[in-house]
C-alpha positions in Angstrom: -54.5 -10.2 67.3 -52.8 -10.5 64.1 -50.5 -13.8 64.2 -52.6 -14.9 66.7 -54.3 -18.5 66.5 -57.9 -17.5 66.3 -61.7 -19.4 65.7 -62.0 -16.7 62.9 -58.9 -19.0 60.8 -58.9 -22.3 62.6 -56.2 -23.6 61.6 -55.1 -27.3 62.8 -53.0 -27.1 66.1 -50.3 -30.4 66.3 -48.3 -30.6 69.8 -46.2 -33.4 70.1 -42.8 -34.3 71.7 -41.4 -37.2 73.8 -43.5 -38.6 77.0 -43.2 -35.6 79.8 -43.1 -32.9 77.2 -46.2 -31.2 79.3 -48.3 -32.4 75.2 -51.3 -32.9 77.0 -52.3 -30.0 80.1 -50.6 -27.8 77.4 -52.9 -28.6 74.7 -56.0 -28.6 77.3 -55.1 -24.7 78.1 -54.6 -24.2 75.1 -57.8 -25.8 73.6 -60.0 -24.3 77.0 -58.6 -20.6 75.8 -59.6 -20.5 72.9 -63.0 -19.6 71.2 -64.3 -22.4 69.0 -61.7 -25.2 70.1 -61.6 -29.3 70.1 -58.6 -31.6 71.5 -57.8 -34.2 70.3 -55.6 -37.2 72.6 -54.0 -39.5 70.6 -53.4 -42.4 73.3 -57.4 -41.7 73.3 -58.5 -42.3 70.2 -56.1 -45.3 70.1 -57.5 -47.1 72.8 -60.2 -46.9 71.0 -58.8 -50.3 69.0 -60.3 -52.9 72.6 -59.6 -56.3 71.4 -56.4 -57.1 69.4 -55.2 -53.4 70.3 -51.4 -53.3 69.8 -49.4 -49.9 71.3 -46.9 -48.1 68.8 -44.3 -49.9 70.0 -45.5 -53.3 70.4 -45.4 -56.4 68.6 -45.8 -57.3 65.6 -44.5 -54.4 65.0 -46.9 -54.6 61.2 -49.7 -54.6 63.3 -49.0 -51.5 65.4 -47.7 -50.3 62.2 -51.0 -51.0 60.9 -53.2 -49.1 64.6 -50.4 -46.2 64.5 -51.6 -45.3 60.9 -55.4 -45.7 61.5 -55.4 -44.1 64.8 -52.7 -41.2 62.9 -55.9 -41.0 60.2 -58.6 -40.9 61.9 -57.2 -38.1 64.4 -57.1 -36.1 61.0 -60.4 -37.4 59.9 -61.6 -35.7 63.4 -59.2 -33.0 62.8 -61.2 -31.9 59.0 -64.2 -32.2 60.3 -63.6 -30.0 63.4 -62.5 -27.1 61.4 -64.8 -27.8 58.8 -67.5 -26.9 61.9 -65.5 -23.8 62.6 -63.3 -25.2 65.4 -59.4 -25.2 65.9 -58.6 -28.3 66.1 -56.0 -28.9 68.4 -53.7 -32.4 68.0 -51.7 -34.5 71.1 -49.5 -37.2 69.8 -46.6 -38.4 70.1 -45.6 -37.7 66.1 -41.8 -39.5 65.8 -40.7 -38.7 62.3 -41.3 -37.0 59.1 -43.0 -39.7 57.0 -46.0 -39.7 60.0 -45.6 -35.9 59.9 -46.2 -35.6 55.9 -49.1 -38.2 56.6 -50.8 -36.1 58.5 -49.7 -32.8 56.7 -51.9 -34.8 53.4 -54.4 -34.9 55.2 -54.9 -31.4 56.5 -56.4 -28.3 54.2 -52.8 -27.1 53.0 -51.5 -24.9 54.0 -52.8 -24.8 58.0 -51.3 -27.3 59.3 -49.2 -25.8 62.6 -47.2 -28.7 63.8 -45.2 -27.2 67.5 -42.7 -29.7 69.5 -42.2 -29.2 73.1 -38.4 -29.3 73.6 -38.5 -29.5 77.2 -35.0 -31.4 76.9 -34.8 -35.5 78.5 -34.6 -34.8 81.8 -36.8 -32.1 82.1 -39.8 -35.1 80.6 -38.4 -37.7 83.1 -38.7 -35.4 85.8 -42.3 -33.7 84.7 -43.2 -37.7 84.1 -41.8 -38.9 87.1 -44.7 -36.4 88.8 -47.7 -38.1 86.8 -50.3 -40.5 89.0 -49.0 -43.2 88.7 -52.3 -44.6 86.7 -51.1 -41.2 84.6 -47.1 -42.7 84.3 -45.4 -43.2 81.1 -43.4 -46.2 81.5 -40.4 -45.3 79.0 -37.6 -45.5 78.7 -35.7 -44.3 75.5 -35.7 -41.1 75.1 -32.7 -40.7 74.5 -33.0 -42.3 70.5 -37.0 -40.8 70.0 -34.7 -37.3 70.8 -32.2 -38.1 68.1 -34.5 -39.4 66.1 -36.8 -36.8 66.5 -34.1 -34.1 66.2 -32.9 -36.1 62.7 -36.3 -36.0 61.3 -38.1 -33.2 62.3 -35.3 -31.0 63.0 -36.6 -28.2 60.4 -40.5 -29.2 61.2 -42.1 -26.6 62.6 -41.8 -24.4 66.1 -39.4 -26.7 68.6 -40.1 -24.9 71.7 -38.3 -25.0 75.0 -40.3 -25.4 77.7 -38.1 -26.1 79.7 -37.8 -23.1 82.4 -41.9 -22.0 81.7 -44.7 -23.3 83.7 -47.2 -24.6 81.1 -49.7 -21.6 81.5 -46.9 -20.3 80.1 -46.2 -22.2 77.4 -49.9 -22.1 76.5 -49.9 -18.5 75.9 -46.8 -18.5 73.9 -47.9 -20.9 71.1 -51.6 -18.8 71.4 -49.1 -16.3 70.7 -46.6 -17.9 68.8 -47.6 -20.3 67.0 -49.3 -18.8 63.8 -45.4 -16.8 63.0 -43.2 -19.9 64.1 -45.1 -23.0 63.8 -45.8 -22.9 59.7 -44.6 -27.2 59.1 -41.7 -26.7 56.6 
């Protein structure tokens, strides 16, 4: 099983992508397939702020940025704690640019960060998002801008995994099998 993500070397796996790319489903499946893992959901962590919460694209923009940084820092601290205890942290979060990725890499163990961008394409993301339960649907109209920004900022980082024709199970299996070889942060 050389090259496969295992608990013996608990790399930190970051899975990102646009809303509807499959992050939540795939990270859950990846975490379930590993012998010792922890799934860290950025949406959940950001919602720990109850009073005064400003979502990532909300106003005022400076407060939104401060809370995104707080969430990112908390995700990294949790990932480090789980990794130190022998669990593979699997982070599910939208990382839209190189600055945020570099922030994660600076706070996580050097050489042990695997970065996967689920990239099924804009239409697949819109369609998958429309299938969600209305309470879990993410109303988002910035797909084109986010896609262009992510490609510009992160196009050379990690593994851009086209999952348009794959089931979530096939995607999770592919990540476990190939991330070690394809998802190193450049």
